[in-house]
N, C-alpha and C positions, 0 to 999 in steps of 0.2 A: 638039205640046206640047214645052216646053223643060224641061230639068233643068239643075242647076247642080252642079258636082262640084269637090271639094277633099279632100285626105287620104283618098281612097277611099269618101267618103260622097257620095251623090247626093241632091238634094232638089229639089221644085218650086218652093220659096220662093227668090226671089232675095235674095241678101245681099250687103252691101258688104264685110264681113269674114267669114273663116271662123271659126265658134265654136270649132273645135278649135285651129288653128295660129295665127289672127290675120292671116294673109295676106289681101291683097286680090286675089290672083291666082285668082280662081275661074273655071273653065271652063264655058261655056255650050254646050249641044249640043241639037239637035232630035231627038226620039225618037218613035216610034210612039205613037198614041193607044190602043193594045190593052194589055190586061192580064188578070190573073186576080184573083179575089175572094179576099182573104187572111183577111177576118174581115168580119162584118156583124151589125147589130142591126136589128130591126123596130121602128119608132117607131109606137106606137098613140095615145099622149097627147102630141101635138106642142106647140111654143110656138104662141101663137095666130096668128103670121103664116104658119104652114104647116098650120093646121087643115083648110083645104079639100083638101089632098092627102093626108091621113092615111087608112089606115096607108101607110108608105113605109119603104124601107130606107135606112140609113146604111151605106155600105160602104167597107172599107179594101181599095184596089186596088194590088196589086204590078204596077208597070208593067214591060212587057217590055224586055229587054236593059239593065236598069239596077237598080240596088239601092233606088231611090226607091219610095215608096208614097205615095198620095194618098187622102184621104178625100173620098167624093162620095156622090150619092144615085142610087138606082135604084128604079124602080117595078116591081111584079110579083114573082114568086117568085125566090128566089136561093139558090144554095149555094155552099159554099166550093169554090174550084176552077173555078167558071164563068168562061168567057172573056167579056170585056166590052170595049167600045170607048167612048171619050168621044163623046157625042152632041152636047153643047154646053156652053158656060160661061154660066150666067145669073144675074146679080146676084152674081157672085164664086163661085158654087157649081158644081163639076164635076157634070154629069148624065151618067150612064152608061147604056148599054143593052147587053142580051146580044147576042152574036154568034151 
């Protein structure tokens, strides 16, 4: 997984210019696919395109060795602090699994 860094802020979203300082000197680095659950919510009534997989968890994952967080989806029970790893990216969505 890649993160992009400028002004002490990390993000998984590639940007042309830093929203803080305006520079185009944004550093890219490869990081581990592991993280911990920072927050989550269980979706019981999903948008129609996700009806077949409900209920599911939308998770906010604090990525290891960076300040970046990423929103993803995780099936099954989850608790804040659980260790997870990226399973795959499907249609632009990060799908996580517990480690």
